[in-house]
Phi, psi and omega in degrees: 000136178287162179298315176301321177295320177299316180296312181299317178300316180296315181295319178294317180297328180272000180055043178266143177285130180204161172234143179237132171229108183057243182256026178239137180234136173246112187249134176258118180258121181281134181236187180252307179275307171266107192301328173209143177239123179268123185241127176263131173244120184238116180275118177258191182293325184229349186216156173261123177263134180243131179218131177216128176289136179249299177213159174286172181304139182292148177282333186209167176053041182305317182298322178292323177295312182298319179297318177301314181297317180295320177297318179295320182304328185298338185237024186258155180249128169079329180223164175215162178284145177213161174238151177267188185300332180262355178101004175294147186258133180229162164256131180225153176196166178212125179232148180294147178286328184295127178079005181296132182238170174301319179297320177299313179298318179299316179296318179296313179295322176297322177296313179302311181298312182298310183293320179294315184290313182292331183270347188301304181298313177300321179293319177297317180297317180291316189263350187218027185298323178295317179295323178295317178298318179296316179297319179300310182298318179298315180294319178298316182296333181257359181072024181280161179294141176251011187306313183277003173251003185305325181296345184249014182304323181299339178286338184251001179288140176286169182298336179272005178094351178277168178231171185290353179284332186285000000 
Protein backbone atom coordinates (compact mmCIF):
# COMPACT_ATOMS: atom_id res chain seq x y z
CA UNK A 1 0.00 0.00 0.00
CA UNK A 2 1.34 3.47 -0.86
CA UNK A 3 1.77 6.08 1.87
CA UNK A 4 -1.12 8.24 0.56
CA UNK A 5 -3.36 5.14 0.58
CA UNK A 6 -2.17 4.34 4.12
CA UNK A 7 -3.01 7.86 5.26
CA UNK A 8 -6.45 7.80 3.64
CA UNK A 9 -7.21 4.37 5.14
CA UNK A 10 -6.11 5.56 8.59
CA UNK A 11 -8.16 8.76 8.44
CA UNK A 12 -11.26 6.89 7.33
CA UNK A 13 -10.80 4.25 10.05
CA UNK A 14 -10.51 7.03 12.67
CA UNK A 15 -13.59 8.72 11.16
CA UNK A 16 -11.74 12.00 10.78
CA UNK A 17 -12.93 14.75 8.47
CA UNK A 18 -10.39 15.31 5.70
CA UNK A 19 -9.83 16.47 2.16
CA UNK A 20 -7.27 14.97 -0.18
CA UNK A 21 -5.61 16.61 -3.16
CA UNK A 22 -2.99 14.34 -4.71
CA UNK A 23 -0.48 13.57 -1.93
CA UNK A 24 -1.72 16.32 0.42
CA UNK A 25 -4.29 15.83 3.14
CA UNK A 26 -6.08 18.49 5.17
CA UNK A 27 -7.40 16.85 8.34
CA UNK A 28 -9.73 18.47 10.89
CA UNK A 29 -9.02 17.28 14.42
CA UNK A 30 -11.82 17.98 16.94
CA UNK A 31 -10.66 19.37 20.27
CA UNK A 32 -11.93 20.61 23.60
CA UNK A 33 -10.16 23.93 24.23
CA UNK A 34 -9.20 24.60 20.63
CA UNK A 35 -12.41 23.38 19.07
CA UNK A 36 -10.72 22.23 15.88
CA UNK A 37 -7.17 21.99 14.68
CA UNK A 38 -6.56 21.82 10.96
CA UNK A 39 -3.58 19.60 10.23
CA UNK A 40 -1.84 19.31 6.87
CA UNK A 41 -0.15 16.04 5.97
CA UNK A 42 2.11 16.38 2.94
CA UNK A 43 3.71 13.29 1.44
CA UNK A 44 7.12 14.12 -0.01
CA UNK A 45 9.68 11.96 -1.76
CA UNK A 46 11.20 10.69 1.50
CA UNK A 47 9.25 12.17 4.39
CA UNK A 48 5.78 13.05 5.62
CA UNK A 49 5.51 16.71 6.62
CA UNK A 50 3.01 17.61 9.37
CA UNK A 51 1.82 21.20 9.84
CA UNK A 52 -0.95 22.57 12.04
CA UNK A 53 -1.83 26.17 12.84
CA UNK A 54 -2.21 26.79 16.59
CA UNK A 55 -2.60 30.56 17.16
CA UNK A 56 -1.84 33.81 15.39
CA UNK A 57 1.06 35.91 16.55
CA UNK A 58 0.60 37.06 20.16
CA UNK A 59 -0.43 40.65 20.83
CA UNK A 60 1.63 40.86 24.01
CA UNK A 61 4.17 38.99 26.15
CA UNK A 62 5.89 37.46 23.13
CA UNK A 63 8.95 36.42 25.12
CA UNK A 64 6.74 34.54 27.61
CA UNK A 65 4.92 32.82 24.73
CA UNK A 66 8.22 31.79 23.08
CA UNK A 67 9.57 30.52 26.43
CA UNK A 68 6.40 28.45 26.95
CA UNK A 69 6.76 26.94 23.47
CA UNK A 70 10.43 26.07 23.99
CA UNK A 71 9.71 24.42 27.35
CA UNK A 72 6.92 22.36 25.75
CA UNK A 73 9.12 21.34 22.82
CA UNK A 74 11.52 19.55 25.16
CA UNK A 75 8.97 16.84 25.96
CA UNK A 76 7.03 16.45 22.72
CA UNK A 77 6.72 13.52 20.32
CA UNK A 78 6.80 13.75 16.54
CA UNK A 79 6.07 17.46 16.22
CA UNK A 80 7.30 20.67 17.81
CA UNK A 81 6.15 24.24 18.06
CA UNK A 82 7.48 26.69 15.48
CA UNK A 83 6.72 30.24 14.42
CA UNK A 84 6.52 31.63 10.91
CA UNK A 85 7.92 34.92 9.60
CA UNK A 86 5.14 36.99 11.20
CA UNK A 87 5.12 35.10 14.52
CA UNK A 88 2.09 32.84 14.04
CA UNK A 89 2.45 29.59 15.99
CA UNK A 90 2.35 26.18 14.32
CA UNK A 91 3.05 22.58 15.16
CA UNK A 92 5.43 21.07 12.61
CA UNK A 93 7.14 17.76 12.10
CA UNK A 94 8.77 15.55 9.53
CA UNK A 95 8.93 11.75 9.70
CA UNK A 96 10.43 9.26 7.25
CA UNK A 97 8.05 7.46 4.92
CA UNK A 98 9.85 4.13 5.24
CA UNK A 99 8.11 1.88 7.73
CA UNK A 100 5.29 4.35 8.41
CA UNK A 101 2.28 2.54 9.91
CA UNK A 102 -1.34 3.33 10.86
CA UNK A 103 -0.23 3.33 14.51
CA UNK A 104 2.51 5.88 13.72
CA UNK A 105 -0.03 8.15 12.00
CA UNK A 106 -2.44 7.75 14.89
CA UNK A 107 0.28 8.77 17.38
CA UNK A 108 1.30 11.75 15.24
CA UNK A 109 -2.27 13.00 14.85
CA UNK A 110 -2.86 12.39 18.56
CA UNK A 111 0.24 14.42 19.37
CA UNK A 112 -0.91 17.31 17.18
CA UNK A 113 -4.35 17.28 18.77
CA UNK A 114 -3.04 16.97 22.32
CA UNK A 115 -0.38 19.67 22.03
CA UNK A 116 -2.65 22.14 20.21
CA UNK A 117 -5.56 21.55 22.59
CA UNK A 118 -3.61 21.51 25.88
CA UNK A 119 -1.56 24.57 24.94
CA UNK A 120 -4.40 26.66 23.52
CA UNK A 121 -5.70 28.28 26.73
CA UNK A 122 -2.23 28.94 28.22
CA UNK A 123 -1.07 30.48 24.94
CA UNK A 124 -4.16 32.70 24.71
CA UNK A 125 -3.72 33.78 28.31
CA UNK A 126 -0.06 34.63 27.80
CA UNK A 127 -0.39 36.32 24.43
CA UNK A 128 -3.87 37.85 24.46
CA UNK A 129 -4.90 38.60 28.06
CA UNK A 130 -5.72 42.26 27.30
CA UNK A 131 -7.91 41.27 24.35
CA UNK A 132 -9.64 38.64 26.48
CA UNK A 133 -10.41 41.25 29.16
CA UNK A 134 -11.79 43.64 26.52
CA UNK A 135 -13.93 40.88 24.98
CA UNK A 136 -15.23 39.91 28.44
CA UNK A 137 -16.20 43.51 29.23
CA UNK A 138 -17.87 43.96 25.82
CA UNK A 139 -19.91 40.78 26.24
CA UNK A 140 -20.95 41.73 29.76
CA UNK A 141 -22.02 45.20 28.56
CA UNK A 142 -24.23 43.65 25.86
CA UNK A 143 -25.51 40.73 27.92
CA UNK A 144 -23.75 38.24 25.62
CA UNK A 145 -22.74 34.72 26.61
CA UNK A 146 -19.42 34.25 28.36
CA UNK A 147 -19.47 30.47 27.96
CA UNK A 148 -16.46 30.19 25.67
CA UNK A 149 -14.48 32.62 27.84
CA UNK A 150 -15.11 30.74 31.10
CA UNK A 151 -11.53 29.38 31.18
CA UNK A 152 -10.32 32.97 31.47
CA UNK A 153 -12.61 34.21 34.24
CA UNK A 154 -9.63 34.50 36.59
CA UNK A 155 -8.23 37.23 34.30
CA UNK A 156 -11.19 39.51 34.97
CA UNK A 157 -11.62 38.91 38.69
CA UNK A 158 -11.04 41.90 40.93
CA UNK A 159 -8.51 41.70 43.73
CA UNK A 160 -11.31 40.88 46.19
CA UNK A 161 -12.30 37.81 44.12
CA UNK A 162 -15.40 39.31 42.52
CA UNK A 163 -15.68 39.72 38.79
CA UNK A 164 -17.10 42.24 36.41
CA UNK A 165 -20.20 40.12 35.75
CA UNK A 166 -21.64 40.82 39.16
